C-alpha positions in Angstrom: 32.2 -22.3 32.1 33.1 -25.9 31.3 35.8 -27.3 33.6 37.5 -30.2 31.8 41.1 -29.0 31.9 41.1 -27.1 28.6 44.3 -25.1 27.6 44.2 -21.3 27.8 44.0 -21.3 24.0 40.4 -22.5 24.2 37.4 -20.9 26.0 34.2 -22.8 26.6 30.8 -22.2 28.2 27.4 -23.8 28.3 24.3 -21.9 27.3 21.3 -24.1 27.8 21.4 -26.9 25.3 24.3 -25.5 23.3 28.0 -25.2 24.1 30.1 -22.3 22.8 33.7 -23.0 22.1 36.1 -20.3 21.1 39.7 -20.5 19.8 41.4 -18.0 22.1 44.8 -17.3 20.7 44.2 -14.1 18.8 47.9 -12.9 19.0 48.7 -16.0 16.8 45.6 -15.6 14.6 44.3 -18.7 16.5 47.0 -20.9 15.0 46.6 -24.5 16.2 49.4 -25.9 18.4 49.4 -29.4 19.8 48.0 -28.3 23.2 45.0 -26.7 21.4 44.4 -29.8 19.2 44.5 -32.0 22.3 42.1 -29.6 24.0 39.7 -29.8 21.1 39.7 -33.6 21.4 39.1 -33.4 25.2 36.3 -30.9 24.8 34.3 -32.9 22.2 35.0 -36.2 23.9 33.6 -35.0 27.2 30.6 -32.9 26.3 28.0 -32.8 29.1 24.9 -35.0 28.3 22.6 -32.0 28.2 24.5 -30.3 25.3 22.7 -30.9 22.0 24.8 -28.7 19.7 28.1 -26.8 19.6 29.1 -23.4 18.1 32.8 -23.1 17.3 34.3 -19.6 16.7 37.6 -17.7 16.8 38.6 -14.8 19.0 39.9 -11.6 17.4 40.1 -10.9 13.7 40.4 -14.4 12.4 38.8 -17.8 12.8 42.1 -19.8 12.4 45.3 -19.3 10.4 46.1 -23.0 10.5 48.9 -25.0 11.9 51.4 -23.4 14.3 54.5 -24.1 12.2 56.7 -24.3 15.3 55.1 -27.7 15.9 56.7 -29.2 12.8 60.0 -27.3 12.5 62.9 -29.7 12.9 61.0 -32.8 14.1 63.0 -35.7 15.5 62.0 -38.0 12.7 59.3 -38.7 10.1 57.4 -40.9 12.6 57.0 -38.0 14.9 55.2 -36.0 12.1 53.0 -39.0 11.4 51.9 -39.2 15.1 51.4 -35.4 15.1 49.1 -35.7 12.0 47.2 -38.6 13.6 46.6 -36.5 16.8 44.8 -34.0 14.5 42.9 -36.8 12.9 41.6 -38.0 16.2 40.6 -34.6 17.4 38.7 -33.7 14.2 37.1 -37.1 14.0 35.7 -36.4 17.4 34.1 -33.3 15.9 32.8 -34.8 12.7 31.6 -38.0 14.2 30.9 -36.9 17.7 27.8 -36.8 19.7 26.3 -33.5 18.6 26.2 -31.3 15.5 28.8 -28.5 15.3 28.2 -25.1 13.7 31.3 -23.0 12.8 31.2 -19.2 12.7 33.9 -18.1 10.3 35.6 -14.8 9.8 39.0 -13.6 8.6 41.5 -16.3 7.9 40.3 -19.9 7.4 43.7 -21.1 6.3 45.4 -24.4 6.1 44.7 -26.3 9.3 41.9 -23.8 10.0 40.2 -24.8 6.8 40.7 -28.5 7.9 39.1 -27.7 11.2 36.2 -25.9 9.6 35.7 -28.8 7.2 35.2 -31.2 10.2 32.2 -29.2 11.4 28.7 -29.8 10.0 27.5 -26.3 9.2 29.7 -23.3 8.4 28.5 -19.7 8.6 30.9 -17.2 7.0 31.1 -13.4 7.3 32.3 -11.2 4.3 35.8 -11.0 5.8 36.3 -14.7 5.5 38.9 -16.0 3.1 40.1 -19.6 2.5 43.5 -20.8 1.6 45.7 -23.9 1.5 49.3 -22.5 1.5 51.0 -25.9 2.2 52.6 -25.9 -1.2 54.4 -22.7 -0.5 55.5 -24.0 3.0 56.9 -27.2 1.6 54.4 -29.4 3.6 51.2 -31.2 2.9 47.7 -31.4 4.5 47.9 -33.3 7.8 44.7 -32.7 9.6 42.3 -34.7 7.4 42.0 -31.9 4.8 42.9 -34.1 1.9 39.8 -36.2 2.7 37.3 -33.6 3.9 38.0 -30.5 1.8 37.7 -32.1 -1.6 34.3 -33.4 -0.6 33.3 -29.8 0.0 34.8 -28.0 -2.9 36.2 -30.7 -5.2 39.6 -32.0 -6.0 40.4 -29.6 -8.9 39.8 -26.5 -6.7 41.9 -28.0 -3.8 44.7 -28.6 -6.3 44.4 -25.1 -7.5 44.6 -23.6 -4.0 47.5 -25.8 -3.0 49.5 -25.4 -6.2 49.1 -21.6 -6.7 48.6 -20.4 -3.2 45.6 -18.3 -4.2 42.7 -17.6 -1.8 39.0 -17.9 -2.1 36.8 -15.0 -1.0 33.8 -15.5 1.3 31.5 -15.4 -1.7 33.6 -17.8 -3.7 33.7 -20.1 -0.7 29.9 -20.1 -0.4 29.5 -20.8 -4.1 31.9 -23.7 -4.1 30.7 -25.3 -0.8 33.2 -24.1 1.8 30.3 -22.6 3.7 26.5 -23.0 3.6 25.7 -19.5 4.8 27.1 -16.0 4.1 25.9 -13.3 6.5 26.7 -9.7 7.2 29.8 -8.4 8.9 29.7 -9.2 12.6 26.7 -11.4 12.3 28.4 -14.8 12.0 28.4 -15.9 15.7 24.8 -14.8 16.3 23.6 -16.6 13.1 25.6 -19.7 14.0 24.1 -19.7 17.5 20.6 -19.3 16.1 21.2 -22.3 13.9 22.6 -24.3 16.8 19.5 -23.6 19.0 17.3 -24.8 16.1 19.4 -27.9 15.7 19.3 -28.6 19.4 15.5 -28.9 19.2 15.7 -31.8 16.7 15.1 -35.4 17.8 18.4 -36.6 19.2 18.3 -39.9 17.1 17.7 -37.9 13.9 20.7 -35.7 14.6 22.8 -38.8 15.3 21.7 -40.3 12.0 22.6 -37.2 10.1 26.0 -37.1 11.7 26.9 -40.8 11.6 24.7 -42.6 9.0 24.3 -40.0 6.3 28.0 -39.5 5.4 28.6 -43.2 5.4 25.6 -43.9 3.3 26.7 -41.3 0.8 30.1 -42.8 0.6 28.9 -46.4 0.2 27.7 -48.3 -2.9 24.0 -47.7 -3.7 22.8 -51.2 -2.6 24.5 -50.9 0.8 23.3 -47.3 1.1 19.7 -48.1 0.5 19.8 -51.0 3.0 21.5 -48.9 5.7 19.0 -46.1 5.1 16.1 -48.5 5.7 17.7 -49.7 8.9 18.4 -46.1 10.2 14.8 -45.0 9.2 13.4 -47.9 11.2 15.5 -47.1 14.2 14.7 -43.4 14.2 11.0 -43.8 13.6 10.8 -46.4 16.4 12.0 -44.1 19.2 9.4 -42.8 21.7 10.5 -39.2 20.9 9.8 -39.7 17.2 6.4 -41.3 17.8 5.5 -38.3 20.0 6.6 -35.8 17.4 4.6 -37.6 14.7 1.5 -37.6 16.9 2.0 -33.9 17.6 2.2 -33.2 13.9 -0.9 -35.3 13.0 -2.9 -33.7 15.8 -1.8 -30.3 14.6 0.3 -29.5 17.7 3.5 -29.0 15.6 4.2 -26.4 13.0 4.3 -27.0 9.2 7.4 -26.4 7.1 7.5 -22.8 5.9 10.1 -20.8 3.8 13.0 -19.3 5.7 15.1 -20.5 8.7 
């Protein structure tokens, strides 16, 4: 167990170089209340130094059905809602631009704020029961957890508009085709596959994982000239680390495996 004062809606444990974090509010379909959001922020901000990857999953029949609407019913004023949204931003930023890669195991509802949470992770593994939706339009609200920034970059603005305006859902297969997940596995296989990926990720050079999390998205979002220059700097930093030099020697001296098809 990881003792950092998490709320009862989150369960965490360390298994070697990976941490397993589970949304544990199944009676509410793992809806995200403020305490859970603050717990997510605390978890990712205080990961032990030995953790190299995280697997995020949901207890029960669903990954996450989104925002607990009780948090935004009858707010004191507009500013309160702004601060509530910014609390989500801070927590999800700690996931997307944190210290280690995060793999999400998706099943059942990945809806609203649950979709926003999944979009902040780096790799998403979906089971056939997974479905995606953005029902904010039908609730009279708008995305508030960073989804208007992250989700269009995964599936495109037109599809996000479609989901929000019509209230329709995407199936697990549609989600994979459009980019909501990178993997679609069999029923009940999501957590095991996500854990397998996390263990593989944890074996990467730490500086390379850092570059993939922090440099790559910023390079992709920059103008080409700045991107090429930043890439050169990051390449030099990564290649110059003792770990990289040892890995390169291992490969050249045939102590490391070659790239082969498959995982």
